[in-house]
N, C-alpha and C positions, 0 to 999 in steps of 0.2 A: 514537457510534462514533469510536474513535481510530485514526489511521493511523500506520503505521511506513513512512516513505519509504526505499526501498532506496538504496544508495550511488550508483546511476546517476541520482538525482534530487537537485537542490540542497537543501542544508540551509536556504538562504535562503527557501525556500517556506514553511517551517513557520509563521512569525509571521502570514502572510497567510491561513492556513487554520484557525487555532486557534479562531476564533469558530464556524465551521461544524463543525469536528471537534476538540472539546476534548480535550486530553491527547495530541495527535499529536506526533510527533518524527521525526527522521531518524537513520539508523544511526550516523553520525559523531558526532552529538550525545550519544549514549549510549556512546561509546567502542568501537563495533563496526565501525569502518571497515575493519579487516583481517579481520573474521570471515567465515567461509565461509557459503554459503547455508543449510546445515543448522543452524548455530548461530543465525543470524538467525531462521530458521523456528521454532526451539525457543523463543527469546526472545519472539517474537510470540505463540506459543501460550500460554506461561506468563503473559504479561502482558496478554492480551486485545486485542492489536493486529490490525488488518487490514493486510496488507502491500501497499504500492503499488510497482509495479515496471514496468520496460520489458522485462524478461527472461522467457523461457518457463521458466526453471529452476524457478521456484516452482510453476508449473502441474504440472511433473513431480513435485515433492515432494507436492503435493496429491493427485495420482493415486496415489502410493505410500503416503502416510500418512493421507489423508483430512483432514478439518477438525476443529477449528480449526488454524491460522488460515485466514482467508479471504483472497482475493487480488483486488486491483484491478490488472488488467494493462493498462497504457497502450500501445496499439498504434499510436501516432501518430508514431513516429520521434522524432528529437531535435527538441525545441522549446525556445523560450525559457522562462525562469522564469515570466514573465507568462502565457504560453500554458498552461502546466501548471496554474498557479493557477486560471485561468479555467475550464479543463476540469474540475478537481476540484470547484470550486464549482458550476458549472452542472450537473454530473452527480450531485450529492449525493442527490437524490431517487431516481434510478435505481439508484445504488449501494446505498442503504439498502433499497429495495424488493427488489432482486435478492438481496443477501446476507442480509438479516435476515428479511424477510417471506417470500420464496420459498425461503430456506434454501440457495441455491446456494453452491458453494465459490469461484467465480470469476466476475468480470464483466470482460469485455473492452471497453475504451473506445477508439473510433476517432476 
């Protein structure tokens, strides 16, 4: 499973999660830092990414358009880079189970 981190998450997270989530990136790293949510949504859909965000906007897009892409919605508020890395790594099994095995469109992580 490869993750596409939204602009509200640091690009510096990516190197720390690549072993667990190979192929992951962040929107600024692919030149989409000025892109709107719809463009990021479409990029994720076409390229097999799961979007990781702190925003509810992608949940709205999921309700409107369905899946893919799937969404990891971090409901933790602003946290340090280290805290986000820890959260993504410790939640890997739950993320995979919910999105892949159970086929749900979104997992909310608190």
